[in-house]
VOPAGU-2260 file (C-alpha; in pm, 1 decimal, decimal comma):
REM VOPAGU-2260
SITE   aa  ch    i         X         Y         Z
SITE  UNK   A    0     659,2    2095,8    2829,4
SITE  UNK   A    1     531,5    1892,8    2549,6
SITE  UNK   A    2     680,1    1540,8    2548,6
SITE  UNK   A    3     908,4    1452,9    2243,7
SITE  UNK   A    4     743,3    1259,7    1969,6
SITE  UNK   A    5     845,9     906,3    1934,3
SITE  UNK   A    6     937,0     796,3    1571,3
SITE  UNK   A    7     987,3     424,0    1486,2
SITE  UNK   A    8    1228,6     374,7    1200,6
SITE  UNK   A    9    1224,5      41,7    1024,6
SITE  UNK   A   10    1480,7     -56,0     769,7
SITE  UNK   A   11    1749,8    -324,5     720,9
SITE  UNK   A   12    2003,1     -71,7     616,9
SITE  UNK   A   13    2185,1      17,2     936,8
SITE  UNK   A   14    2380,8     301,1     788,4
SITE  UNK   A   15    2048,8     469,3     676,5
SITE  UNK   A   16    1897,7     410,2    1017,5
SITE  UNK   A   17    2201,9     576,7    1182,6
SITE  UNK   A   18    2192,9     878,8     954,8
SITE  UNK   A   19    1811,7     933,6     993,9
SITE  UNK   A   20    1793,5     858,5    1373,8
SITE  UNK   A   21    2077,8    1105,3    1435,2
SITE  UNK   A   22    1917,3    1370,4    1229,5
SITE  UNK   A   23    1586,9    1325,6    1398,3
SITE  UNK   A   24    1737,5    1330,1    1756,5
SITE  UNK   A   25    1909,5    1651,1    1678,2
SITE  UNK   A   26    1553,0    1791,8    1597,2
SITE  UNK   A   27    1433,7    1670,3    1941,1
SITE  UNK   A   28    1250,5    1368,6    1827,1
SITE  UNK   A   29    1279,1    1029,6    2023,2
SITE  UNK   A   30    1372,2     747,6    1794,1
SITE  UNK   A   31    1342,0     369,7    1815,3
SITE  UNK   A   32    1462,6     146,5    1533,5
SITE  UNK   A   33    1397,3    -207,7    1395,4
SITE  UNK   A   34    1560,6    -404,2    1122,3
SITE  UNK   A   35    1291,3    -639,0     998,6
SITE  UNK   A   36     917,4    -703,9     982,7
SITE  UNK   A   37     879,6    -901,1    1304,6
SITE  UNK   A   38    1084,3    -660,8    1505,1
SITE  UNK   A   39     885,6    -366,9    1371,5
SITE  UNK   A   40     562,7    -519,0    1480,8
SITE  UNK   A   41     691,7    -598,4    1821,2
SITE  UNK   A   42     846,1    -248,2    1870,7
SITE  UNK   A   43     521,5     -80,0    1758,3
SITE  UNK   A   44     301,9    -265,1    1984,6
SITE  UNK   A   45     539,3    -221,5    2274,7
SITE  UNK   A   46     626,4     139,2    2229,7
SITE  UNK   A   47     317,5     268,1    2038,5
SITE  UNK   A   48     516,5     543,0    1844,0
SITE  UNK   A   49     364,2     863,5    1721,6
SITE  UNK   A   50     488,4     792,7    1359,0
SITE  UNK   A   51     626,9     481,2    1191,0
SITE  UNK   A   52     874,7     535,9     908,5
SITE  UNK   A   53     874,9     198,4     719,6
SITE  UNK   A   54    1091,9      69,6     425,3
SITE  UNK   A   55     889,4    -129,4     156,7
SITE  UNK   A   56    1140,0    -413,7     135,9
SITE  UNK   A   57    1199,6    -570,4     474,6
SITE  UNK   A   58    1341,1    -905,2     584,0
SITE  UNK   A   59    1039,7   -1117,2     706,4
SITE  UNK   A   60     777,8    -924,0     529,7
SITE  UNK   A   61     688,1    -657,0     283,5
SITE  UNK   A   62     659,9    -305,4     434,1
SITE  UNK   A   63     308,2    -259,6     303,2
SITE  UNK   A   64     188,6    -578,3     463,8
SITE  UNK   A   65     354,4    -467,6     802,4
SITE  UNK   A   66     164,8    -137,7     768,4
SITE  UNK   A   67    -173,3    -324,1     710,9
SITE  UNK   A   68    -109,0    -544,1    1010,8
SITE  UNK   A   69     -37,7    -249,4    1225,5
SITE  UNK   A   70    -346,1     -67,9    1126,1
SITE  UNK   A   71    -546,7    -376,6    1187,8
SITE  UNK   A   72    -459,7    -357,7    1554,8
SITE  UNK   A   73    -679,3    -112,5    1751,0
SITE  UNK   A   74    -398,7      37,4    1961,8
SITE  UNK   A   75    -202,0     106,0    1631,1
SITE  UNK   A   76    -493,6     185,3    1393,7
SITE  UNK   A   77    -441,4     562,5    1407,7
SITE  UNK   A   78     -66,4     568,3    1403,5
SITE  UNK   A   79      49,7     739,5    1072,6
SITE  UNK   A   80     299,7     533,2     864,3
SITE  UNK   A   81     542,7     701,0     613,1
SITE  UNK   A   82     661,0     457,6     347,9
SITE  UNK   A   83    1015,9     492,9     213,6
SITE  UNK   A   84    1165,6     304,1     -80,1
SITE  UNK   A   85    1439,7     294,8    -340,8
SITE  UNK   A   86    1200,1     135,2    -577,4
SITE  UNK   A   87    1046,1     328,1    -872,1
SITE  UNK   A   88     814,4     590,9    -716,3
SITE  UNK   A   89     599,6     593,9   -1021,7
SITE  UNK   A   90     505,7     236,5    -967,5
SITE  UNK   A   91     483,2     232,9    -581,7
SITE  UNK   A   92     373,9     573,4    -460,5
SITE  UNK   A   93       5,0     559,6    -546,8
SITE  UNK   A   94     -28,8     200,5    -419,6
SITE  UNK   A   95     141,0     298,1     -88,5
SITE  UNK   A   96     -88,2     597,5     -42,9
SITE  UNK   A   97    -399,8     396,8    -133,0
SITE  UNK   A   98    -299,7     136,2     121,9
SITE  UNK   A   99    -308,2     389,8     396,4
SITE  UNK   A  100      37,1     542,6     406,1
SITE  UNK   A  101      58,8     911,2     510,8
SITE  UNK   A  102     347,8     989,8     281,0
SITE  UNK   A  103     592,5     821,2      36,2
SITE  UNK   A  104     951,7     910,3      31,6
SITE  UNK   A  105    1191,6     808,1    -230,4
SITE  UNK   A  106    1555,8     708,4    -134,5
SITE  UNK   A  107    1797,2     860,9     -72,4
SITE  UNK   A  108    1624,9    1039,8     185,2
SITE  UNK   A  109    1708,8    1388,6     324,1
SITE  UNK   A  110    1646,7    1433,7     695,2
SITE  UNK   A  111    1475,2    1767,2     638,4
SITE  UNK   A  112    1233,4    1595,0     390,3
SITE  UNK   A  113    1160,8    1321,7     650,7
SITE  UNK   A  114    1081,9    1590,0     920,0
SITE  UNK   A  115     846,1    1761,3     688,5
SITE  UNK   A  116     663,9    1437,4     625,1
SITE  UNK   A  117     646,0    1359,9     988,5
SITE  UNK   A  118     513,8    1707,5    1075,3
SITE  UNK   A  119     238,1    1674,7     819,1
SITE  UNK   A  120     161,6    1323,7     935,7
SITE  UNK   A  121     115,0    1460,8    1291,4
SITE  UNK   A  122    -118,9    1728,1    1163,8
SITE  UNK   A  123     106,0    2011,4    1233,7
SITE  UNK   A  124      40,5    2340,2    1052,5
SITE  UNK   A  125     309,5    2408,8     804,6
SITE  UNK   A  126     166,4    2756,2     702,2
SITE  UNK   A  127      72,4    2669,8     345,4
SITE  UNK   A  128    -103,5    2998,3     293,8
SITE  UNK   A  129     -95,4    3269,8      40,7
SITE  UNK   A  130     207,2    3430,2     191,3
SITE  UNK   A  131     413,5    3114,7     172,2
SITE  UNK   A  132     319,8    3067,6    -187,2
SITE  UNK   A  133     386,2    3430,5    -270,4
SITE  UNK   A  134     716,8    3405,5    -101,6
SITE  UNK   A  135     804,3    3105,6    -337,2
SITE  UNK   A  136     813,4    2833,5     -73,8
SITE  UNK   A  137     512,8    2638,8    -176,2
SITE  UNK   A  138     572,0    2719,7    -544,3
SITE  UNK   A  139     925,5    2595,9    -535,9
SITE  UNK   A  140    1122,8    2327,5    -352,9
SITE  UNK   A  141     864,2    2284,9     -67,7
SITE  UNK   A  142     569,3    2250,1    -298,3
SITE  UNK   A  143     751,4    1998,5    -511,0
SITE  UNK   A  144     858,3    1784,6    -210,2
SITE  UNK   A  145     506,3    1780,3     -67,6
SITE  UNK   A  146     360,0    1686,3    -394,9
SITE  UNK   A  147     624,6    1394,3    -433,4
SITE  UNK   A  148     537,8    1271,7     -92,2
SITE  UNK   A  149     171,2    1267,8    -182,3
SITE  UNK   A  150     106,9    1513,5     106,5
SITE  UNK   A  151     -52,6    1798,3     -87,6
SITE  UNK   A  152    -222,5    1825,0    -439,2
SITE  UNK   A  153    -207,3    2080,7    -700,3
SITE  UNK   A  154    -544,9    2185,1    -602,2
SITE  UNK   A  155    -431,3    2263,4    -245,1
SITE  UNK   A  156    -149,1    2473,2    -378,5
SITE  UNK   A  157    -383,6    2646,1    -612,1
SITE  UNK   A  158    -612,3    2722,5    -324,4
SITE  UNK   A  159    -326,4    2886,5    -147,2
SITE  UNK   A  160    -257,5    3089,7    -436,2
SITE  UNK   A  161    -622,9    3189,6    -487,2
SITE  UNK   A  162    -635,0    3335,7    -143,5
SITE  UNK   A  163    -447,5    3622,8    -293,8
SITE  UNK   A  164    -715,4    3682,9    -543,4
SITE  UNK   A  165    -951,1    3944,6    -413,5
SITE  UNK   A  166   -1050,6    4124,6    -728,8
SITE  UNK   A  167   -1400,4    3953,3    -747,1
SITE  UNK   A  168   -1600,2    3833,7    -464,8
SITE  UNK   A  169   -1917,1    3632,7    -489,2
SITE  UNK   A  170   -2217,0    3752,0    -287,9
SITE  UNK   A  171   -2282,4    3551,1      19,1
SITE  UNK   A  172   -2621,3    3457,3    -117,8
SITE  UNK   A  173   -2458,0    3244,7    -381,3
SITE  UNK   A  174   -2272,3    3028,3    -135,1
SITE  UNK   A  175   -2352,8    2661,8    -181,5
SITE  UNK   A  176   -2452,2    2702,5    -558,3
SITE  UNK   A  177   -2332,3    2415,7    -774,7
SITE  UNK   A  178   -2077,1    2500,8   -1055,9
SITE  UNK   A  179   -1997,8    2214,0   -1294,4
SITE  UNK   A  180   -1653,1    2262,2   -1456,8
SITE  UNK   A  181   -1596,0    2070,3   -1782,9
SITE  UNK   A  182   -1253,8    2047,8   -1937,9
SITE  UNK   A  183    -995,9    1780,0   -2044,1
SITE  UNK   A  184    -728,3    1989,0   -1908,0
SITE  UNK   A  185    -704,5    1881,7   -1536,0
SITE  UNK   A  186    -453,0    2149,8   -1446,5
SITE  UNK   A  187    -694,0    2405,1   -1552,3
SITE  UNK   A  188    -975,3    2240,7   -1369,1
SITE  UNK   A  189    -762,5    2260,3   -1053,8
SITE  UNK   A  190    -681,2    2632,0   -1095,3
SITE  UNK   A  191   -1042,5    2733,4   -1170,8
SITE  UNK   A  192   -1200,9    2519,7    -906,8
SITE  UNK   A  193    -994,4    2647,8    -611,2
SITE  UNK   A  194   -1103,7    3013,2    -613,3
SITE  UNK   A  195   -1468,3    2904,9    -675,2
SITE  UNK   A  196   -1455,0    2674,9    -371,5
SITE  UNK   A  197   -1292,6    2934,0    -163,2
SITE  UNK   A  198   -1576,3    3159,0    -215,8
SITE  UNK   A  199   -1841,9    2902,1    -122,1
SITE  UNK   A  200   -1932,4    2732,3    -439,5
SITE  UNK   A  201   -1983,8    2366,7    -457,8
SITE  UNK   A  202   -1768,8    2252,7    -747,0
SITE  UNK   A  203   -1818,7    1943,6    -957,3
SITE  UNK   A  204   -1581,0    1853,6   -1246,1
SITE  UNK   A  205   -1588,0    1641,8   -1553,7
SITE  UNK   A  206   -1322,8    1575,9   -1819,4
SITE  UNK   A  207   -1537,2    1460,9   -2110,7
SITE  UNK   A  208   -1871,3    1509,2   -2277,6
SITE  UNK   A  209   -2036,9    1190,6   -2154,9
SITE  UNK   A  210   -1936,4    1241,8   -1794,8
SITE  UNK   A  211   -2048,8    1616,7   -1811,6
SITE  UNK   A  212   -2402,6    1501,9   -1915,6
SITE  UNK   A  213   -2426,7    1222,1   -1676,2
SITE  UNK   A  214   -2297,4    1438,1   -1377,9
SITE  UNK   A  215   -2536,4    1721,8   -1459,5
SITE  UNK   A  216   -2837,1    1482,8   -1471,2
SITE  UNK   A  217   -2750,2    1304,3   -1147,1
SITE  UNK   A  218   -2674,9    1637,7    -962,7
SITE  UNK   A  219   -2821,2    1931,2   -1150,6
SITE  UNK   A  220   -2582,1    2227,2   -1144,2
SITE  UNK   A  221   -2677,5    2589,7   -1096,5
SITE  UNK   A  222   -2425,4    2685,5   -1367,5
SITE  UNK   A  223   -2202,4    2492,5   -1616,1
SITE  UNK   A  224   -1858,9    2616,8   -1726,6
SITE  UNK   A  225   -1755,7    2420,0   -2032,0
SITE  UNK   A  226   -1484,4    2393,1   -2290,6
SITE  UNK   A  227   -1584,2    2372,6   -2654,4
SITE  UNK   A  228   -1333,8    2093,2   -2735,5
SITE  UNK   A  229   -1419,0    1781,8   -2527,7
SITE  UNK   A  230   -1328,3    1410,6   -2558,7
SITE  UNK   A  231   -1653,8    1221,6   -2651,3
SITE  UNK   A  232   -1829,9    1520,4   -2801,1
SITE  UNK   A  233   -1813,6    1890,7   -2883,9
SITE  UNK   A  234   -1910,6    2131,0   -2603,7
SITE  UNK   A  235   -2170,7    2307,6   -2806,5
SITE  UNK   A  236   -2341,9    1975,5   -2860,2
SITE  UNK   A  237   -2326,2    1892,1   -2490,0
SITE  UNK   A  238   -2480,7    2236,5   -2412,0
SITE  UNK   A  239   -2760,9    2165,9   -2649,4
SITE  UNK   A  240   -2826,6    1831,0   -2509,2
SITE  UNK   A  241   -2834,8    1971,0   -2153,6
SITE  UNK   A  242   -3079,2    2238,7   -2255,2
SITE  UNK   A  243   -3298,2    1973,7   -2421,3
SITE  UNK   A  244   -3365,3    1816,4   -2078,8
SITE  UNK   A  245   -3663,2    1983,7   -1884,6
SITE  UNK   A  246   -3466,6    1982,4   -1546,2
SITE  UNK   A  247   -3153,0    2146,7   -1713,9
SITE  UNK   A  248   -3320,7    2378,1   -1980,4
SITE  UNK   A  249   -3263,0    2686,1   -1758,8
SITE  UNK   A  250   -2918,4    2621,9   -1645,5
SITE  UNK   A  251   -2671,4    2886,3   -1775,4
SITE  UNK   A  252   -2364,0    2753,5   -1963,6
SITE  UNK   A  253   -2038,8    2957,4   -1979,8
SITE  UNK   A  254   -1835,9    2842,9   -2279,7
SITE  UNK   A  255   -1447,1    2830,8   -2265,1
SITE  UNK   A  256   -1227,3    2785,9   -2567,4
SITE  UNK   A  257    -873,0    2842,5   -2673,5
SITE  UNK   A  258    -999,2    2864,8   -3030,6
SITE  UNK   A  259   -1029,7    3176,1   -3234,6
SITE  UNK   A  260   -1287,0    3383,0   -3033,8
SITE  UNK   A  261   -1386,2    3583,0   -3342,7
SITE  UNK   A  262   -1508,1    3265,0   -3503,7
SITE  UNK   A  263   -1663,4    3089,2   -3205,3
SITE  UNK   A  264   -1791,5    3356,6   -2964,4
SITE  UNK   A  265   -2109,4    3452,2   -3179,0
SITE  UNK   A  266   -2181,7    3081,4   -3237,8
SITE  UNK   A  267   -2163,7    2997,0   -2864,6
SITE  UNK   A  268   -2385,0    3294,1   -2764,0
SITE  UNK   A  269   -2632,3    3232,0   -3055,7
SITE  UNK   A  270   -2650,3    2855,3   -2931,1
SITE  UNK   A  271   -2755,2    2976,6   -2581,4
SITE  UNK   A  272   -2427,9    3027,6   -2395,8
SITE  UNK   A  273   -2455,2    3278,9   -2109,0
SITE  UNK   A  274   -2103,2    3397,0   -2174,2
SITE  UNK   A  275   -1789,5    3320,3   -2364,8
SITE  UNK   A  276   -1440,5    3327,8   -2215,1
SITE  UNK   A  277   -1125,3    3287,5   -2417,2
SITE  UNK   A  278    -829,6    3090,1   -2279,9
SITE  UNK   A  279    -613,7    3143,0   -2099,4
SITE  UNK   A  280    -861,7    3222,2   -1836,3
SITE  UNK   A  281    -802,8    3434,6   -1524,7
SITE  UNK   A  282    -987,5    3321,4   -1206,4
SITE  UNK   A  283   -1137,7    3672,3   -1153,1
SITE  UNK   A  284   -1286,0    3670,6   -1492,2
SITE  UNK   A  285   -1452,3    3329,9   -1446,3
SITE  UNK   A  286   -1586,6    3447,2   -1105,5
SITE  UNK   A  287   -1741,4    3750,2   -1268,3
SITE  UNK   A  288   -1902,5    3544,2   -1543,4
SITE  UNK   A  289   -2033,0    3281,8   -1282,3
SITE  UNK   A  290   -2175,9    3548,9   -1059,4
SITE  UNK   A  291   -2338,0    3725,0   -1349,5
SITE  UNK   A  292   -2485,5    3395,0   -1486,2
SITE  UNK   A  293   -2640,6    3335,9   -1150,9
SITE  UNK   A  294   -2799,5    3679,8   -1148,7
SITE  UNK   A  295   -2572,1    3844,6    -890,2
SITE  UNK   A  296   -2339,3    4131,7    -890,0
SITE  UNK   A  297   -1975,1    4095,1    -782,2
SITE  UNK   A  298   -1890,3    4249,7    -447,0
SITE  UNK   A  299   -1583,9    4461,5    -392,0
SITE  UNK   A  300   -1325,4    4303,7    -147,0
């Protein structure tokens, strides 16, 4: 029988500790508690918990400082720390995650949300696959909770969704080919990158004209997928600059645009684009265009 996981809860709010510890014990976790920074350090060293759940504001020391001190000790360096706070999440979440927290929870805290964060911190499989997404779990409350905690990204969710897409499959010979995606719409980049990576492509991204050119020069891609309207320069101009460089002259460029296709498609193709895709773009259409630009034929799933 697997021994119960030990969770160290640290907060100066005793009512909160009582509520959370009771809920965790009902779910078969062992629980230890501490009310301040000094007691937290002592309990962590003595008990070596599996996960520490730590409030940001503690008597005797800031929670983030306590986390850093724990991770500085060899015996605690690998112990995941979940930060909880009643402060503005927009201001503190990124700092907490950057400092090494496994997740960030905003108060008031639901025990089920805490258990979810603990399971992820412990590396347990939550089944974030296509079936879960299709069933609405990831796309609904679970996905929102995980993103708020900083446990999953939109890209990871998009990857799960992309597993359902079997309409166009890239040939195995194209695995490892570099695709540079250029668009200032980061949500679109996430949605397009996921299915490409799933099928073995190495995907790089850029959100403006200058970064697109520098990225392509530093690491020449095998194909570029680029929006026409970009911060810092028109996509058509960027394509022309890329093709003026000897090392990039032969790289195919697929142009994306939400503009009037009747007006821009012919111009893009005449300027040297390998293909033109109108937004909104379906992943299977992009996959087919990328495979064709690389000289391959789509494979039926």
